[in-house]
C-alpha positions as CSV (number, residue, x, y, z in Angstrom):
1,M,-8.1,14.5,32.0
2,I,-4.3,13.8,32.0
3,K,-4.3,14.1,28.2
4,D,-6.0,17.5,28.5
5,Y,-3.3,18.7,30.9
6,F,-0.6,17.3,28.6
7,H,-1.9,19.0,25.5
8,S,-2.4,22.2,27.4
9,F,1.2,22.2,28.4
10,V,2.5,21.2,25.0
11,K,0.3,23.8,23.4
12,K,1.8,26.6,25.4
13,L,5.3,25.6,24.3
14,L,4.8,24.6,20.6
15,A,1.5,26.1,19.3
16,L,1.5,27.7,15.9
17,D,-0.9,30.4,14.8
18,E,-3.2,29.1,12.1
19,N,-2.8,30.5,8.7
20,T,-5.7,30.2,6.2
21,S,-3.6,30.9,3.1
22,R,-3.5,28.1,0.6
23,D,-0.5,29.5,-1.3
24,L,2.6,27.3,-1.0
25,G,4.7,29.4,-3.4
26,N,7.2,27.2,-5.2
27,P,8.5,24.7,-2.7
28,K,11.9,23.1,-3.3
29,K,12.0,20.7,-0.4
30,I,9.0,18.8,0.9
31,L,8.8,16.5,4.0
32,I,6.0,13.9,4.5
33,I,5.6,12.0,7.8
34,R,3.9,8.6,7.4
35,Q,5.4,6.6,10.3
36,H,1.9,5.8,11.7
37,N,0.5,3.9,8.7
38,Q,0.6,0.1,7.9
39,L,2.1,-1.3,4.8
40,G,-1.2,-1.5,2.8
41,D,-2.2,2.1,3.8
42,L,1.1,3.4,2.5
43,L,1.0,1.4,-0.8
44,A,-2.6,2.5,-1.4
45,S,-1.7,6.2,-1.1
46,V,1.3,6.5,-3.4
47,S,-1.0,8.9,-5.4
48,L,0.0,11.6,-2.8
49,F,3.6,11.3,-3.8
50,R,2.7,11.3,-7.5
51,A,0.5,14.4,-7.1
52,I,3.4,16.3,-5.4
53,K,5.9,15.3,-8.1
54,Q,3.5,16.2,-10.9
55,T,2.7,19.6,-9.3
56,Y,6.3,20.4,-8.4
57,P,8.6,18.2,-10.6
58,K,11.8,19.8,-9.3
59,A,10.9,19.5,-5.6
60,H,13.0,17.1,-3.4
61,L,10.7,14.8,-1.6
62,T,11.7,13.2,1.8
63,V,9.4,10.7,3.5
64,I,9.6,9.5,7.1
65,V,8.3,6.0,7.5
66,S,8.4,3.2,10.2
67,P,10.0,-0.2,10.4
68,A,6.5,-1.7,9.8
69,N,5.8,0.1,6.6
70,C,9.2,1.1,5.1
71,I,9.2,-1.7,2.6
72,A,6.2,-0.1,0.9
73,I,8.4,2.6,-0.5
74,H,11.6,0.7,-1.1
75,K,13.0,1.7,-4.5
76,N,10.0,4.0,-5.1
77,K,11.1,6.4,-7.9
78,L,8.8,9.2,-6.7
79,I,10.7,9.6,-3.4
80,D,14.1,11.2,-3.3
81,R,15.0,10.3,0.3
82,S,13.5,8.2,3.1
83,F,14.1,7.8,6.8
84,V,12.9,4.9,9.0
85,F,11.7,6.4,12.3
86,D,12.1,3.7,15.0
87,K,10.9,4.8,18.5
88,K,13.1,2.1,20.1
89,M,16.2,3.6,18.6
90,I,15.6,7.2,19.5
91,Y,17.7,7.0,22.7
92,H,20.8,5.9,20.7
93,P,22.9,9.0,20.3
94,A,24.1,8.3,16.7
95,Y,20.6,7.4,15.6
96,F,19.1,10.5,17.3
97,F,21.7,12.8,15.7
98,E,21.0,11.4,12.2
99,F,17.2,11.9,12.8
100,W,17.7,15.4,14.2
101,K,19.9,16.3,11.3
102,L,17.3,15.2,8.8
103,L,14.6,17.2,10.6
104,K,16.8,20.3,10.6
105,D,17.1,20.4,6.8
106,N,15.5,23.5,5.2
107,Y,12.1,22.3,4.2
108,D,9.5,24.6,2.6
109,V,6.6,22.3,3.5
110,A,6.0,19.5,6.0
111,I,2.9,17.3,5.5
112,V,1.3,14.8,7.9
113,P,-1.3,12.8,5.8
114,A,-4.1,10.9,7.6
115,T,-6.8,8.4,6.5
116,V,-8.2,6.5,9.4
117,S,-6.2,7.7,12.5
118,I,-4.4,10.7,13.9
119,S,-0.8,10.3,15.3
120,F,0.5,12.7,17.9
121,T,4.0,11.4,17.2
122,S,3.8,12.3,13.5
123,N,2.3,15.7,14.3
124,L,5.1,16.3,16.8
125,I,7.8,15.3,14.3
126,S,6.3,17.8,11.9
127,R,6.5,20.6,14.5
128,F,10.1,19.8,15.3
129,S,11.1,19.9,11.6
130,N,12.7,23.0,10.2
131,S,9.9,23.8,7.9
132,T,8.3,27.1,6.8
133,I,4.8,25.6,6.4
134,R,3.3,22.6,8.3
135,I,0.1,21.0,6.9
136,G,-2.0,18.6,9.0
137,V,-5.6,17.6,9.9
138,K,-7.8,19.7,12.2
139,E,-10.5,17.1,12.1
140,L,-10.6,13.6,10.6
141,N,-13.9,11.8,9.9
142,G,-15.5,13.7,12.8
143,M,-12.6,13.2,15.2
144,I,-11.1,16.4,16.5
145,N,-7.3,16.4,16.3
146,P,-6.2,17.5,19.9
147,S,-2.8,18.4,18.6
148,A,-3.9,20.4,15.5
149,Y,-2.1,23.4,17.2
150,L,1.2,21.9,15.9
151,F,0.2,22.9,12.3
152,D,-0.2,26.4,10.8
153,R,-2.2,25.1,7.9
154,Q,-5.1,22.9,9.2
155,L,-7.5,20.8,7.0
156,V,-10.8,19.1,7.8
157,M,-10.9,15.7,6.1
158,D,-14.1,13.7,6.1
159,W,-14.4,10.3,4.3
160,R,-18.1,10.3,5.3
161,K,-18.9,12.9,2.6
162,H,-17.9,10.5,-0.1
163,P,-18.0,7.1,1.8
164,D,-17.2,5.0,-1.2
165,S,-14.2,7.0,-2.5
166,N,-10.9,5.0,-2.7
167,V,-8.1,5.7,-0.2
168,S,-5.9,6.8,-3.1
169,D,-8.4,9.5,-3.9
170,F,-9.3,10.5,-0.3
171,C,-5.7,10.8,0.9
172,L,-5.2,13.7,-1.6
173,D,-7.7,15.9,0.4
174,I,-4.8,16.9,2.7
175,V,-3.2,18.8,-0.3
176,R,-6.0,19.5,-2.8
177,E,-6.8,22.9,-1.3
178,F,-3.2,23.8,-2.1
179,G,-3.6,23.0,-5.8
180,I,-1.9,19.6,-5.5
181,S,-3.7,16.7,-7.2
182,T,-3.5,14.0,-9.8
183,N,-5.8,11.9,-11.9
184,D,-3.6,8.8,-11.6
185,F,-4.6,7.0,-8.5
186,S,-2.6,3.9,-9.1
187,S,0.0,2.6,-6.7
188,E,3.6,2.1,-7.7
189,I,6.4,-0.3,-6.7
190,S,9.8,-0.2,-8.4
191,F,11.9,-3.3,-8.9
192,D,15.2,-3.8,-10.6
193,K,17.1,-6.4,-12.6
194,S,18.2,-8.2,-9.4
195,D,14.6,-8.6,-8.3
196,E,13.6,-9.9,-11.7
197,K,16.5,-12.3,-11.6
198,N,15.3,-13.7,-8.3
199,A,11.8,-14.1,-9.7
200,I,13.0,-15.9,-12.8
201,E,15.2,-18.2,-10.8
202,F,12.2,-19.1,-8.6
203,L,10.0,-19.8,-11.7
204,D,12.8,-22.0,-13.1
205,S,12.8,-23.9,-9.9
206,I,9.1,-24.7,-10.1
207,G,9.3,-25.8,-13.8
208,Y,7.5,-22.8,-15.3
209,K,7.8,-22.5,-19.1
210,K,7.1,-19.5,-21.2
211,N,3.7,-19.4,-23.0
212,S,2.1,-21.4,-20.1
213,L,-0.2,-19.7,-17.7
214,L,1.1,-18.5,-14.3
215,I,-1.3,-18.1,-11.3
216,G,-0.3,-16.6,-8.0
217,L,-2.2,-16.6,-4.7
218,H,-1.9,-15.1,-1.3
219,V,-3.9,-17.1,1.3
220,G,-2.8,-15.2,4.5
221,A,-3.9,-11.9,6.1
222,G,-2.9,-10.1,9.3
223,K,-6.6,-9.9,10.3
224,P,-8.4,-13.2,10.7
225,P,-11.8,-11.8,9.4
226,N,-9.9,-11.0,6.1
227,R,-8.9,-14.6,5.5
228,W,-11.0,-16.6,3.0
229,S,-11.3,-20.3,3.8
230,L,-8.2,-22.4,3.1
231,K,-10.4,-25.2,1.9
232,K,-11.9,-22.9,-0.6
233,F,-8.5,-21.7,-1.8
234,I,-7.5,-25.4,-2.3
235,E,-10.7,-26.2,-4.2
236,L,-10.2,-23.1,-6.3
237,I,-6.6,-24.2,-7.2
238,N,-7.8,-27.7,-8.2
239,R,-10.6,-26.3,-10.4
240,L,-8.2,-23.8,-12.1
241,D,-5.7,-26.6,-12.6
242,S,-8.3,-28.9,-14.1
243,Q,-9.3,-26.3,-16.7
244,Y,-6.1,-24.4,-17.4
245,K,-3.1,-26.7,-16.4
246,A,-1.3,-23.6,-15.1
247,K,1.7,-23.2,-12.9
248,F,0.8,-22.1,-9.3
249,Y,2.7,-20.3,-6.6
250,L,1.8,-18.9,-3.2
251,T,3.3,-15.8,-1.5
252,G,3.7,-15.3,2.2
253,S,5.9,-14.8,5.2
254,R,6.6,-16.5,8.5
255,A,3.4,-14.9,9.8
256,D,1.5,-17.1,7.3
257,K,3.2,-20.3,8.2
258,E,0.2,-22.1,9.6
259,E,-1.9,-21.3,6.5
260,L,0.9,-22.2,4.1
261,D,1.6,-25.5,5.9
262,Y,-2.1,-26.4,5.6
263,V,-2.1,-25.7,1.9
264,R,1.1,-27.7,1.4
265,E,-0.3,-30.7,3.2
266,H,-3.7,-30.7,1.5
267,L,-2.9,-29.6,-2.0
268,N,-2.6,-32.5,-4.5
269,I,-0.9,-30.7,-7.3
270,P,2.6,-29.1,-7.4
271,A,2.9,-25.4,-6.3
272,G,5.8,-23.1,-5.6
273,F,6.1,-21.1,-2.3
274,F,7.7,-17.7,-2.6
275,I,8.2,-17.0,1.1
276,D,9.9,-14.2,3.1
277,R,10.9,-12.2,0.0
278,T,11.3,-8.5,-0.3
279,I,8.4,-6.4,-1.6
280,P,10.2,-5.6,-4.9
281,E,10.9,-9.3,-5.5
282,V,7.2,-10.2,-4.9
283,A,6.2,-7.4,-7.2
284,A,8.6,-8.7,-9.9
285,L,7.1,-12.2,-9.6
286,I,3.5,-11.0,-9.7
287,S,4.3,-8.8,-12.7
288,R,5.1,-12.0,-14.6
289,S,1.8,-13.7,-13.7
290,D,-1.4,-14.0,-15.7
291,I,-3.5,-13.5,-12.6
292,F,-3.1,-13.0,-8.9
293,I,-5.7,-14.0,-6.3
294,T,-5.5,-12.5,-2.8
295,N,-7.2,-11.8,0.5
296,D,-7.6,-8.2,1.5
297,T,-4.2,-7.6,3.0
298,G,-0.9,-5.8,2.3
299,I,0.2,-8.1,-0.6
300,M,-3.1,-7.2,-2.3
301,H,-1.8,-3.6,-2.6
302,V,1.6,-4.9,-3.9
303,A,-0.3,-6.8,-6.6
304,G,-2.4,-3.6,-7.2
305,A,0.8,-1.7,-8.0
306,T,1.5,-4.1,-10.9
307,R,-0.4,-4.4,-14.2
308,T,-1.2,-8.0,-13.6
309,P,-5.0,-8.8,-13.4
310,Q,-6.1,-9.7,-9.9
311,V,-9.0,-10.9,-7.9
312,S,-9.2,-9.5,-4.4
313,I,-11.5,-11.2,-1.8
314,F,-13.1,-8.9,0.7
315,G,-15.0,-9.4,4.0
316,P,-15.5,-6.7,6.7
317,T,-13.5,-3.9,4.8
318,N,-15.2,-1.7,2.3
319,P,-13.6,-2.6,-1.0
320,Y,-14.6,0.7,-2.6
321,N,-12.3,2.4,-0.1
322,W,-9.4,-0.1,-0.2
323,A,-9.4,-2.3,-3.3
324,P,-6.7,-1.5,-5.9
325,V,-7.8,0.6,-8.8
326,G,-7.0,0.0,-12.4
327,K,-7.8,-2.2,-15.4
328,N,-8.6,-5.8,-14.6
329,K,-8.4,-5.1,-10.8
330,I,-11.5,-7.1,-9.7
331,F,-12.8,-7.3,-6.2
332,L,-15.4,-9.7,-4.7
333,W,-17.5,-8.7,-1.7
334,K,-20.9,-9.9,-0.4
335,S,-21.0,-9.1,3.3
336,D,-18.8,-8.7,6.4
337,L,-18.3,-12.5,6.4
338,I,-15.6,-13.2,3.8
339,D,-16.7,-16.9,3.5
340,D,-20.1,-15.8,2.0
341,I,-18.0,-15.6,-1.2
342,T,-18.1,-19.0,-2.9
343,V,-15.5,-20.8,-4.9
344,D,-17.8,-20.4,-7.9
345,D,-17.7,-16.6,-7.4
346,V,-13.9,-16.5,-7.5
347,F,-13.5,-19.1,-10.2
348,C,-15.9,-17.3,-12.6
349,S,-13.9,-14.0,-12.1
350,C,-10.6,-15.9,-12.8
351,Q,-12.2,-17.6,-15.8
352,K,-13.1,-14.3,-17.4
353,V,-9.5,-13.0,-17.1
354,L,-7.7,-16.3,-18.0
355,N,-9.9,-16.9,-21.1
356,E,-8.8,-13.5,-22.3
357,E,-5.2,-14.3,-21.6
358,K,-5.5,-17.6,-23.6
359,L,-6.9,-15.7,-26.6
360,K,-4.0,-13.2,-26.4
361,M,-1.5,-16.1,-26.2
362,K,-3.0,-17.7,-29.3
363,D,-2.9,-14.5,-31.2
364,F,0.8,-14.0,-30.2
365,L,1.7,-17.5,-31.3
366,K,0.0,-17.0,-34.7
367,T,1.4,-13.5,-35.4
368,G,4.7,-13.7,-33.4
369,N,4.0,-10.2,-31.9
């Protein structure tokens, strides 16, 4: 009831008349507000930025993100400018002035994408922006957007019509009616020479030599149901080591400390630990790997943005929606219980990839190219 009164009040002050036109003209400045998404969501929907840049190559793209997901677009070449919106900082005069100045730039279009949730804050930011056109959802997966009145161009988005479509495809529904799309659904993370240098120094520290196999793993996940058994990860590493004698490393952060400590204590072979590194550094390391094995979590999408073959292990999440797309991007899924997936299941998938890599390496050593 209180929410109804609130929206009734805000609607009287800020409501826009809906416009059914799908003609955007030739926008020069575009604003996207994505401060309400997690790291993985943002990485999985880079296709939206790519679609805009392919449709309007000369357009300047500004993206508003949050402290929780900003690292997903760090150094992204598709984005011209980004701003980290932090609710805790909004009462600081200098920060507020900087934010307000950004909003008052002359935008032709402001867009609030959505995949699984609707954010009133994002919608309100769009309304306060100095934009000629504001695009947002009217209804999302059957949920009515109570603040749709903040947009003049309103879209109905419904994942249920194509329940197995990938998020990188579905997220484009917010702009498809405006003639903005792409056939490249891959994610993208940019890293520079400094990131590569840090990755190489780490590999040197664990004794990695060129022409040997390099295997990376991520054993943590923010959601407990998305964590494959640590005992199974350890058994998998032992089996891979027995057959391939590769170098192993694990990625993670302080949030994964308990899991990483368990692996350190129980793993009988040497392994490196690449902990609390930046997303570009992690991407640079994964890019040098022969395969990366991961739970369904944010780092899965980081690996998905590289060309490295990967095996992603799924439980309660629909992999057709969230698994990375691309060549050699394998996912395993049996049920909502992630531990229904066996070590044999993962090992066989890795075996297929690594046997191909060994053949490529032999050909390289024979021919020298």
